[in-house]
N, C-alpha and C positions, 0 to 999 in steps of 0.2 A: 143426530145417529154418534154415539160415541166407539171410537176402532181403536183398538192398540197391537199394533203389529210388530213383528221382528223376522227379517229373513226375506221380504219382498219388496223387488225394485219395480219399479214402473217400467212396463216398453213402450207405450203406446200414449199417447191422449187421453185423458175420459173423454168417451164420446156418449151424448144420452139424448133421451126425449124425455119433453114435458106434457101432461096430460092435468084434467084438471082432477085435483085431488091425489094424484100418481105420476110419478117419473119413473122411468129406467134408466140406467146407467151400463155402459159399457167398460170392462175394464179388463186391458191384458197388462199380466206381470209374469217376472220372473221370480221364481222360488225357489232361494238357495236353501240345502241342506241342514233341516231343524225349524226350517220355517212354521213360525206358529202366530195365532192371534186372538184376539176377544171384542168380541160386538155384542152393544147394544143396543137399542132403538126403543121410542118410548111408539114408535108407530111399525104395522107386521111390516110384512117383507119378504119375499121370496129370493133365491138364488140360486140360479143353476150354473152349473161347470160343463161348459161346450168341450167337443175335440176328445173325448172319451177322459179328461181328466176327472178325478175325483179326490176327497179331504177326508180326513175323520175329524168328525164333528160331534160334539157334545154340549148338554147344557151344566156338565160340571165340570170346573175349576181342575179339579185331580184326577178325570178321565179320561184317557183316548178313545172316542166312540166309533164305531163304525163307519168305514168307507162311504163315503156319500155324493151322487150326482146333482143332485136337486131337493132342497128343503124351504118351507115352510116355515118363519119364525113368528109369533105371535108376539103383540107390545109387549118390552118390558123384559123378556126373558133373554140372557144374558147364553152365548155360544163361547166355544171355546173350537179353534180348527189348528189341526196336526197335519202338516206335508206328508204326504205315505210318496210322494217319488219327486224330488227336485226337478224343477226345468218351466219351461212357460208355460200358462195357463190364461186360458180365457174367462170370463164370469159376468154372469147376467146377472142385476140386481134391480127388484120392482118395489117401491116405496111406495105404499097409500097407505091414505088416512084412514082410522077406522070404518067413519060414515063409507068410503069408498065399500069398502072390504064387506059390511053390514048389507048394502046395495045390491051386492053380488050373492051375497050366503047369509041367512039372516042365519044359520046353525054354527058357521065361524065365528062366531063370538064367545061360544063357551071353548073354543081350544087355546089352553092354555100350554100345550105342550108341545116341543117342535114337530115337524112330520120329516121325516127324512127317507129320501130315498136312494138304494143304492144303483140303479140306473135309470138313466133318462127317458128310456122308450119311445114312447109318442112324442114328450116334450121335445123329443132330440130336433124333431122338424121347425116345429114352431120355433124353438129359441134361434136356431139358425136363422129363420125369415126376421125375427126381430133382432136381433145382433146386426142383421146384414142393414136395416132400416135407421139403426144407430148410426152406422158409417156413414151410410150414404140414404138420408130419405127419399123413395121416390111412391111413395103411397101415402093415400090421404090420412091425417093425422084420426081419425075416428079408423080406422081399418087398422094400422099400429098399437090403437089403443086396446081392440078386441083384441088381438094376438096377443096382449097381455095378459089380460081379463082371463082368456081362456087358457090361459098359460097356471094361472092360480085356480081358476075352477077343476083344473086336472091333479092340482097336486091337493086341492082340500079333499077332492073322492077320496084320496086314500086315508085318512082322518080316521081312526078309530071310534063307530060310530056308539059303541057301549059304553065309552069312555068319558064320566064326567068329569072330565079333568079342571073345572072351574071349582067344583064341588071339593073335590082333594086336594088338588095342588094349592101352595099359600105364595107362590115365588109374586104372583099377581100382584099378593097383599103388600109384599116388602118391596115391589116395585111403587106400587101407590103410597105407602110409607114414607120412601126415600124420597119417592116426586113432590110430594108435600112439603117436607123436611126443608129441601133446597128451593122452593115457588113458595115459602110462606108470606110474603112480602104481596104477593103477586092475588089476583082473584083465585079462587082454586073451587070450581062448579064443580058439583056432581058427575055432569058429564065431560068435563076435564078429567076425573079421576075415573070415569068407567073405558075413558081409551084409555088411559095407561094401563089399566088390568086386563084391557083386551075382552072385553065383556059389553054388552047393551044395559041401559042404564037400570032395567027393573030387574036384570041379574044379578049385578053387580050389588043395588039396592040390597037384593035377598044374600047373597053370601057375604058380605060387609057386615051387616046384621049378625050374621048368624057366627063369625070370625070374632066380631071384636064387642057383640053384644050394646051396640047403639049406630044409630045413623050417620053416614058420612058426613052429612053437614054439621050433627053435633059434634062427629069428634073434631072436626078442622077447629071450631072454633074452642074447644078446649085445646088444641095444638097452641092457636094462636092467643090463649089467656096463659098458657104453662108460658111460652117465650115471654110474654109481657111482664110476666112475675119475677124471670131471669132479670130483664133489662130494669125494673124497678129496683130492684134489691140493689144493682149497681147505682143508683141514684138520676137516672135517666130521665126526661123532662116527659109528661104525659103526651104532649104533642109527635116528640119522637117517637115514641113506644106504638104511639096509632097506626104510623104511618109504616115501621118497619114490621110489625104482629100481621099487617094487611086491611085493617081496617079504615075505613073511607074517611073517616075525622075521628075527633076527639070523643065529642059527643057520643058517636056510633061505639067507636072502645069503651066510655061508662057504661053505658047501656049494656053491651053485651058480658063485658067482665063482672057485672053486677049478678045478671041471667046465670051465668056460671057458678058464680063463687060464692055467689051471697051476697059480697061486700062489693059498694064501690072502690074505685081504685084508690083513691084520699084515704078512707079510710080502714084500707087493707094496709095500707102502708101505716096509718098512724098503729095499727095492732103489732105490725110488724117491728116496728120501731120499740113499743113495749112489751113485745117477747109473747104475747098472746099467739101468736103463730107459731111457735117455735117447735109444736108437734108435727103440724104441717108441712112447716117447710123442710123437717127431717125427712118427713115418709116422704117428699117429693126427691128427695135428693140419695136414697138410697134405692 
């Protein structure tokens, strides 16, 4: 998770609980006037603000959102917070994997916009119990894990059932593009990209094809080949290009590059040197 905060000071050491594909963190901080933060994670998460405290939350950098006591944040969605009233605050954060989220609610994979609640309501009692477990565990791990799951399910109950956010929003696509660009050297499976998008594999494939006009796997191969072209223009050896661009070895690089561009890397370099690819190179750089 990435977090950039200003004006918050830690009051107590972090307390947490760890479960299979889920963690619960309890924070107690002091917020100064004007305190704010920016947060984004590749995993879904829940935040409960305890003791009657609320924060202004928004999924847009240039907006101060409504005061909220609880929220569900889908994977890849950035949230900006602004302190309404300076002072001490305690918040409970539940981080879970996409697989755990879908195991609890298959419909949750289609949620791409935050769920923001102005009041805790019935979540207050559950949150207080789970917070006490973080400080001084005295229940069976399975008991505490179910408390966290109940909190998540109660929050998901407030999602707008009529909003097909996966079809209308594109923040998930921006998150996928950024993740792929930053991790091109590593293995990028469709399941990995679907998790970043906060969707099931089937839903992700459908929405990705609708937005990009191609399958996610084909798109990743094109990204790798585009990066390979940039590196080859710099005169780097094919073996090094293959590693940096995420191919298993040079023969794999050769096969994929030819299937995408119609030329082997060596023939592509020959045509590059003779100027036959001038138009194509110019098009790629514009």
